[in-house]
C-alpha positions in Angstrom: -13.9 -13.7 -40.5 -13.0 -13.3 -37.1 -15.5 -13.4 -34.2 -17.0 -9.5 -32.7 -15.2 -8.7 -29.3 -17.8 -8.5 -26.7 -18.4 -5.0 -24.9 -16.2 -4.3 -22.0 -17.6 -2.8 -19.2 -16.9 -3.8 -15.6 -19.6 -5.8 -13.7 -19.0 -4.0 -10.5 -18.7 0.0 -10.0 -15.3 1.0 -9.5 -16.2 2.7 -6.4 -18.3 -0.5 -5.1 -14.5 -2.6 -5.5 -12.5 -0.5 -4.0 -14.6 0.4 -0.7 -15.6 -3.2 -0.1 -11.7 -4.1 -1.3 -10.4 -1.6 1.2 -12.9 -2.5 4.0 -11.8 -6.1 4.2 -7.7 -5.8 4.0 -8.2 -2.5 6.9 -9.5 -5.2 8.9 -8.1 -8.5 8.0 -4.4 -6.6 7.6 -4.7 -4.2 10.6 -5.6 -7.5 12.8 -2.6 -9.4 12.2 0.0 -5.9 12.2 -0.4 -6.4 16.1 0.2 -9.8 16.8 3.6 -8.2 18.0 1.4 -6.5 21.2 0.8 -10.3 22.6 4.3 -11.9 22.7 5.1 -10.3 26.2 1.7 -10.8 27.9 1.2 -14.5 26.0 4.8 -15.7 26.9 4.5 -14.0 30.4 1.3 -15.7 30.8 2.2 -19.3 30.1 6.0 -19.2 30.7 6.7 -19.9 27.4 9.7 -19.1 25.2 10.1 -16.6 22.6 10.5 -19.1 20.2 7.6 -20.9 20.6 5.5 -17.7 20.1 7.5 -16.8 17.2 6.8 -20.0 15.7 3.3 -19.9 15.9 3.2 -17.1 14.2 5.6 -18.6 11.5 3.4 -21.4 10.8 0.6 -19.4 10.4 2.3 -17.1 7.8 4.0 -20.7 6.4 0.0 -21.5 6.4 -1.1 -18.7 4.9 1.1 -19.0 2.1 0.6 -22.8 1.3 -3.2 -22.2 1.0 -2.7 -19.0 -0.8 -3.3 -20.6 -4.3 -5.7 -22.9 -3.5 -7.8 -20.0 -2.3 -7.2 -18.2 -4.7 -8.3 -21.2 -7.4 -11.4 -21.1 -5.1 -11.9 -17.3 -5.7 -11.2 -17.5 -9.5 -13.4 -20.0 -10.2 -16.4 -19.6 -7.7 -16.0 -15.8 -6.8 -14.4 -13.8 -4.0 -17.5 -13.4 -1.7 -17.8 -16.9 -0.5 -14.2 -17.4 0.1 -13.8 -14.1 2.1 -16.9 -15.4 3.9 -15.2 -18.3 5.0 -12.3 -16.3 5.2 -14.0 -13.8 8.3 -15.4 -17.1 9.9 -11.9 -18.6 10.4 -10.7 -15.6 11.5 -13.1 -15.3 14.4 -12.8 -18.5 15.4 -8.7 -18.1 15.3 -8.5 -15.6 17.6 -10.9 -16.7 19.9 -8.7 -20.1 19.7 -5.7 -18.0 20.8 -7.7 -16.7 23.8 -8.4 -20.2 25.2 -5.2 -21.8 23.9 -2.8 -22.8 27.1 0.1 -25.2 25.8 2.1 -24.1 23.1 0.6 -26.7 20.3 -3.0 -25.2 21.3 -1.8 -21.9 20.4 -0.3 -23.2 16.7 -3.8 -24.4 16.1 -5.8 -21.2 16.4 -2.9 -18.7 15.6 -1.0 -20.8 13.1 -3.9 -23.1 11.3 -7.1 -21.0 11.3 -5.5 -17.2 11.3 -3.1 -18.7 8.4 -5.6 -20.4 6.6 -8.4 -17.1 7.0 -5.4 -14.5 6.3 -5.4 -16.8 2.8 -9.2 -16.2 2.4 -9.3 -12.4 2.9 -6.2 -10.5 2.1 -4.9 -9.1 -1.3 -4.5 -12.9 -3.5 -8.9 -12.6 -3.4 -9.6 -9.1 -3.3 -7.1 -8.3 -6.7 -8.7 -10.7 -8.3 -11.9 -9.2 -8.1 -9.9 -5.2 -8.9 -8.1 -6.9 -11.9 -11.4 -8.0 -13.5 -13.3 -4.9 -13.0 -11.0 -2.4 -13.2 -8.9 -1.4 -16.6 -6.0 -2.1 -16.9 -4.4 1.5 -17.1 -6.0 1.8 -14.1 -4.7 -1.2 -12.3 -2.2 -0.4 -10.4 -3.8 2.5 -8.7 -6.0 0.7 -8.2 -4.2 -1.9 -6.3 -2.0 0.9 -4.7 -5.6 2.1 -3.1 -6.6 -1.1 -1.5 -3.2 -1.7 -0.4 -3.5 1.8 1.5 -6.6 0.9 2.8 -4.9 -2.7 4.5 -1.6 0.0 5.3 -4.9 2.6 7.3 -5.8 -0.8 9.2 -2.0 -1.6 10.0 -2.7 2.4 11.7 -5.6 1.9 13.1 -5.2 -1.5 14.7 -2.2 -1.7 16.6 -3.4 1.5 18.8 -7.2 -0.3 19.5 -5.7 -3.3 19.9 -3.4 -2.1 23.0 -5.4 -0.6 23.8 -8.0 -3.6 24.0 -5.3 -5.0 25.7 -4.8 -2.7 28.7 -8.9 -2.4 28.8 -9.7 -6.3 28.6 -6.4 -8.0 29.3 -5.1 -9.8 26.8 -7.2 -12.2 26.3 -10.8 -10.4 26.5 -8.6 -8.2 23.7 -8.3 -11.2 21.5 -12.3 -12.1 21.9 -12.8 -8.3 20.9 -10.8 -8.6 17.7 -12.6 -11.9 17.1 -16.2 -9.8 16.4 -14.2 -7.7 14.8 -13.3 -10.3 12.2 -16.8 -10.8 11.3 -17.4 -7.7 9.9 -15.8 -9.1 6.8 -19.2 -11.2 6.4 -21.3 -8.5 5.2 -18.3 -6.4 3.8 -18.0 -9.4 1.4 -21.9 -8.9 -0.1 -19.9 -5.6 -1.7 -18.1 -7.7 -4.2 -20.7 -10.2 -5.3 -20.3 -10.6 -9.2 -23.2 -12.3 -11.0 -21.8 -15.3 -13.0 -22.3 -13.1 -16.3 -23.9 -9.6 -17.2 -27.0 -8.8 -18.4 -25.1 -8.5 -21.8 -23.9 -12.1 -21.2 -20.8 -11.7 -20.7 -18.5 -13.7 -18.4 -16.8 -11.9 -15.6 -13.1 -12.9 -16.9 -13.4 -11.3 -19.9 -15.1 -7.7 -18.7 -11.8 -5.6 -18.6 -10.1 -6.2 -22.1 -6.5 -7.5 -21.4 -4.2 -9.1 -24.2 -4.7 -12.5 -23.0 -6.2 -14.7 -26.4 -10.1 -15.6 -25.9 -8.9 -19.0 -26.1 -9.6 -20.7 -22.4 -6.8 -21.4 -20.3 -7.3 -24.3 -17.9 -5.2 -23.3 -14.0 -2.8 -26.1 -15.2 -1.8 -24.4 -18.2 -1.7 -20.8 -16.4 0.2 -21.9 -13.4 3.1 -24.1 -15.7 3.2 -21.1 -17.9 3.6 -18.9 -15.0 6.3 -21.2 -13.8 8.2 -21.6 -17.0 8.6 -17.3 -17.0 12.1 -16.6 -15.6 10.6 -13.2 -14.6 8.2 -14.9 -12.5 10.4 -17.0 -10.4 12.7 -13.4 -10.0 9.5 -11.8 -9.0 8.6 -14.5 -6.6 12.3 -14.5 -5.3 12.1 -10.9 -4.5 8.7 -11.4 -2.6 10.4 -14.2 -0.4 12.5 -11.6 0.9 9.7 -9.0 1.6 7.9 -11.4 3.6 11.5 -12.4 5.6 11.8 -8.9 6.0 8.5 -7.0 7.3 6.8 -9.7 9.0 10.5 -10.2 11.0 10.3 -6.3 12.0 6.3 -6.3 12.8 6.5 -9.6 15.3 10.0 -9.0 16.9 10.3 -5.2 16.7 8.5 -4.8 20.3 10.6 -7.3 21.8 13.9 -5.7 20.1 12.9 -2.5 21.5 12.3 -3.9 25.0 16.0 -5.1 24.6 17.0 -1.9 24.3 15.2 -0.7 27.4 12.4 1.0 25.7 8.8 1.4 27.0 5.9 -0.9 25.5 4.1 2.8 24.3 7.4 3.4 22.0 6.8 -0.2 20.1 2.8 0.4 20.0 4.2 3.8 18.1 6.4 2.0 16.0 3.7 -0.4 14.7 1.4 2.4 14.6 3.8 4.6 12.2 4.3 1.8 9.8 0.8 1.5 9.0 0.8 5.9 9.1 3.3 5.6 6.3 2.5 2.7 4.6 -0.6 4.4 3.6 1.3 7.1 1.8 4.0 4.2 0.8 1.1 2.0 -1.2 -1.0 4.5 -2.6 1.8 6.4 -3.9 3.6 3.3 -5.4 0.1 2.5 -6.9 0.2 5.8 -8.7 4.2 5.8 -9.6 3.5 1.6 -11.3 1.2 3.4 -13.9 4.3 5.8 -15.5 7.3 3.7 -13.7 8.7 0.6 -14.7 7.1 -1.7 -12.1 10.5 -3.7 -12.0 12.7 -0.5 -11.2 10.3 0.7 -8.7 10.5 -2.9 -6.6 14.5 -2.7 -7.1 14.4 0.6 -5.4 12.1 -0.4 -2.7 14.5 -3.2 -1.3 17.5 -1.3 -1.5 16.3 1.9 0.2 15.1 -1.1 2.8 18.7 -2.4 3.0 20.1 1.4 3.4 17.2 2.4 6.1 17.8 -1.0 8.5 21.8 -0.4 8.2 21.7 3.3 9.1 19.0 2.4 12.2 21.4 0.0 13.5 24.7 2.3 12.9 23.0 4.8 15.3 22.0 4.8 18.9 18.1 2.9 19.8 16.3 6.0 21.1 12.3 6.9 20.9 13.0 9.0 18.1 15.6 7.4 15.9 12.9 4.1 16.0 9.8 6.9 15.5 12.2 7.6 12.3 13.0 4.6 11.0 9.3 3.4 11.7 8.3 6.5 9.0 10.9 5.4 7.0 10.1 1.8 6.8 6.6 2.2 6.6 7.2 4.0 2.8 8.3 1.0 2.4 6.7 -1.8 3.8 3.8 -2.8 1.5 4.4 -0.2 -1.4 6.0 -4.2 -2.7 2.1 -5.6 -3.4 0.6 -3.1 -5.6 3.5 -3.8 -8.4 4.3 -7.1 -7.9 0.6 -7.9 -8.3 0.0 -5.4 -11.5 2.9 -7.1 -12.4 1.4 -11.0 -12.6 -1.6 -9.0 -14.3 0.2 -7.4 -16.8 2.4 -10.5 -17.7 -0.1 -13.3 -17.7 -3.5 -11.8 -17.5 -6.5 -11.5 -15.5 -8.5 -15.3 -15.5 -6.4 -16.5 -13.2 -5.1 -13.4 -11.5 -6.0 -14.7 -7.4 -4.5 -18.5 -8.1 -1.1 -16.6 -9.5 -1.1 -13.8 -6.9 -1.2 -16.7 -4.4 1.5 -18.7 -6.2 3.3 -15.6 -5.5 2.6 -14.6 -2.5 3.5 -18.3 -1.4 7.0 -17.4 -1.9 6.3 -14.1 0.7 5.3 -16.4 2.8 8.1 -18.8 3.1 9.9 -15.6 3.6 7.7 -14.4 6.2 8.1 -17.9 8.4 11.4 -17.9 8.0 12.3 -14.5 8.9 9.7 -14.7 12.3 10.8 -17.9 13.2 14.7 -16.6 13.1 14.4 -14.1 14.8 12.9 -15.8 17.8 15.3 -19.0 17.4 18.1 -16.7 16.9 17.1 -14.1 19.8 16.9 -17.6 21.9 20.7 -18.7 21.7 22.1 -15.6 21.0 20.7 -12.9 23.3 20.1 -10.0 20.4 18.8 -9.9 17.2 21.9 -8.6 15.5 22.5 -11.5 13.0 19.0 -11.4 12.1 18.9 -7.4 11.3 22.4 -8.1 8.9 20.4 -11.1 7.0 17.6 -8.7 6.4 20.0 -6.0 4.9 22.0 -8.4 2.8 18.8 -9.8 1.5 17.5 -6.8 0.2 20.5 -5.9 -1.6 19.9 -9.5 -3.7 16.0 -8.6 -4.2 17.1 -5.5 -5.7 19.0 -7.2 -7.8 16.4 -9.6 -8.3 14.1 -7.3 -9.7 16.3 -6.0 -12.2 16.1 -9.2 -14.2 12.3 -9.1 -14.4 10.7 -8.5 -17.8 7.9 -6.6 -17.7 6.2 -7.5 -21.4 2.8 -9.9 -21.8 4.0 -13.7 -22.3 4.1 -15.3 -26.0 0.8 -16.6 -25.1 -0.7 -13.4 -24.3 0.3 -11.7 -27.7 -0.8 -14.4 -29.8 -4.0 -13.3 -32.0 
């Protein structure tokens, strides 16, 4: 006779999970989205090349990706709040270090190492683990889309705020002001605190029913299972392209527009519009993921990015064309995040979701590293960003094809009774 199944109830109210997850990613994603605004003032103040600044942010994305599986593993075992609090402290310290750095090497330590570690602790892989374990499967894609929309709102909100900080406090004072803002992550993290067991003695990992078998699975077994699943590899390969495209545009768009003779205000407006329309894109795709195949959504997003960039480059670069492009690319910006993470949960279950989300995000960050560094490198060598733009177009087509090979069905291990 089989053992009765424990009642399936969330340990935290859905509203509470979404509120505090949204506030955390609003800050963590919002601050990083505006780093491109510091490229000109920092390189001008120190006499550094564009590549020096780009390399520091490239390493930031690489550290974020490499540490993601380990912070995800830590969050799966010890709970998200502890990880988030450490991340908030690292974020504040890294921003302060950026303000004090006077050599490229010291700048890398602050913006690259400390903030890279901070972002791995305070962004989607960690909070999505909480969402996955507290939100029922039939609402999970929507919840992830809503949280990603909060991160998008942070991008829309924090870019003009960062720009005002720079104008009012100079670039160093602006970094100190953002350092104080990052400390707000600490109290927000307490809203995601979960007891190890509920009053009914239910393990938090098992609070939401999934197709995952009741027997324990070690972290190593979960990782080997994922790496042996072709769909996970195709999904990761597509996410590499996402990282390449969005970080290249996010960091180098101000410099690209300056090369086109446009004012810094156009660049600020561009980044803000990307954040604004990203709200609608991520939330909308989260809703669509409840009803449409998520792999097809991802293919459509990557193909649409390739078309949008091609049209943008084919037309004259004006303030109006930049605004239209920013709105379109904003709809597609982080809209890959909800279906990608929902697919990981759907295929492998939620017990190791933060860790597996960190692994697939590592691929994203390898792409981010290449996009931001290659943008600076090729700009210094050729004097323009043209080559990297066309690489972005080609990669978008490739990613669209990769995601057609992803299968949404749970693995055999999940479906065994």
